[in-house]
N, C-alpha and C positions, 0 to 999 in steps of 0.2 A: 504493500500500500504506500510506503514511503518513497518508492522509486519515482524520481522526477520531482519530488516535493522540495521546496526550499525551507519552509518553516512549519513546525507543528505547534499549534496553540493548545495548551493543556489546562483545563479547569476540571480536574477530576478529584481523586483521592490520592494520598501519598503513595500507597502501594501500586496503583496504576501508573502514577507519574514515574516511579522508579523503573518500571518495565519500559515505558515510552522513552525514558532517558537513555537506557541501554541501547534501544533500537536506533534512536536518533544518532547516538555517538557512533554506532557501528556503520550507519549509512551516511554520515556527514551531514545530517539535517539539523538546522538551527532550531531552538526551542524558545517559546514564550510560555512561562510557567506562572499561572495564576492560582494554582493549588496552594492551600495553606495546611498547617498542622504537621510539618515535617519534623522528624526527630533530629537530634544532633548528628547522628550517623548519616541520615539521608541528606542533610544539608552538606555534609562533607563530600558525599558522592556527587552532588550537583557541582560543587566547587571543583572536584577532580575532573568531571566531564567537561567543564568549561575550559580546560587546557586544550581540548580537541575541537569543541564546537562553541559557537556563540550562543549565549543564553541571556534572556531577560527574565528575571524572577522578581515578582513583587506580590505583596499580600493584597494589593488592590491596584487594578489597572486604571482606575479613574484619574484623569488629569486633575480634576478638582480636588480629590482627596490628597494627591501628592503635593499639590500647591499648598493645601492646608497644613500638611505635615511640615513643609518648609517654614510656613508662618509660625507653627507651634515651636519649632526649633529656635527661631529667632526670639520668640516671646520667652522661652525658657531661659535663654541666655540673659535676658534682662530681668526676669522675675524668679530666678532660681531659689530664692529664699522662701517663696510661697509654696503652699500645698497644691498638688495637682490632682485633677479628677478627670478620668476618661470614662465614657459611658457604656462600653461593651467589650467583653473579652473575646471578640471575634479576631480573625487574622488581621483585619484592619486596625482594630483597637490595640492589639499587641504591637503592631508596627508603629503606631503613634506612641505607645508606652516606651518602646525601645528608642525612639527618636528623642523623647524627653530624657530618659535615663542616660543616653549617650551624652547629652548636653550637660547633665549633672555629673558625668564622669563615673557612673556606677552601673553595674549590670542590672537589668530589669528584675532578674530573679532575686536580687538582694533587696530591692526597695519596692517591688510591686505588692500591693495589698489587694487580693482577688476575692476575698470573702470576709464579711463582718456580720456577726449575728449575736444577739444578746448584749450583755453589758461588757463591751470591749475596751471602754475608756477612749480617750482621744487618739486619733491616728498620729503616728510619729512624724515630726517635721521632716521634710525631705522625701517622704514616701509618696508613691503614686497609687491612688485609690481607683479601683475599677468598679463600675456598677452596670448591670445589664438590664435592658428592657427588650422583651420579645413579644410582639403582638400585632394583630391586625394586618394591614398590608404594607407595613414598613419595609422598604427595600434596603435602605442603608441610611442611618442617622447617627452621626458621631459628633459628640461635643466634648471639647476640652475646656475645663473650667479652672482658671487660675484664681483661687479664692484667698484673698488677703484680709487683713483686718480693716474693715471700712471700705473695701472696693473689690470688685470682681471683674475679670476679663474672660470672655467666652470666645472661642474659635469653633465654628460649627460648619459641618458639611452635611447637607441633606440631599439624598438621591431620591428622585421621584420615578425613575425608570432605570432599566439595566442597559440602555443603549450606550451610555458613556463607558461601560466596561468593554464593549466591543470596539468603540472608537479608540480607547487606550491600547487595546490588544493589537489593532491594526497599525497604530503608531509604532508600537514595539517591533512589529514585523519589518516596517520600513527602516527603522533604526538599525536592525541587524543586517540589512542588505549588504553593507560593505565591511562587515565584521567577520573575521575568520574564526575567532575563538574569544573567550572571555566571559565573565559573569557580570551582568549589569542589572541595575534596578530602574524603576520607572523615573526616578529623578534624573538619571543620566539620559533617558529617552527624551524627557521634557526640557533638558538643558538646565535643570536646577542644581546639578552637581557636575563635577568635571569629568567623571569617567566611571571606571569599574567599581563594582560593589565591594565594600571592604569585607574581609574574611570574618 
């Protein structure tokens, strides 16, 4: 099936993505990976495959979400002493959390707070709190709240259709056209960063 193909766009599950990754690497076909939920080992396999083929991997292909993530990074640099709240532990929310954590110079696994129930006391300063809302016909709604004493700043992206995911995926395909190998993210595709995804 891959014979004659230039790029495979993959929005599946990690197990399927790994099989497609091996096939694409074998046939020299580039990949756009929108699948989320990869383990550390699976992420390493993607990075290894990127030595042979060009790959764009992103938790969210939406140009708007990736622009919002860049704004969040800039806001975090200015407001790093404030508490941060992201509203969903989806792949997109985790990508946002990782962007904030990177600006704070700490791994998300160390400062992310993914569940609070009962009498937990105040959240530790410098931690990143996640809250999830699932319901109705919500396609994608992500809000980052920088809550300080006496002021709040919100950066929000709301998706009302899935068409922008397809648009972003096609942009990623065009971006890969002149790339022989390497692992890139959507910020590189959109010109929001200088190049390859960091390991």
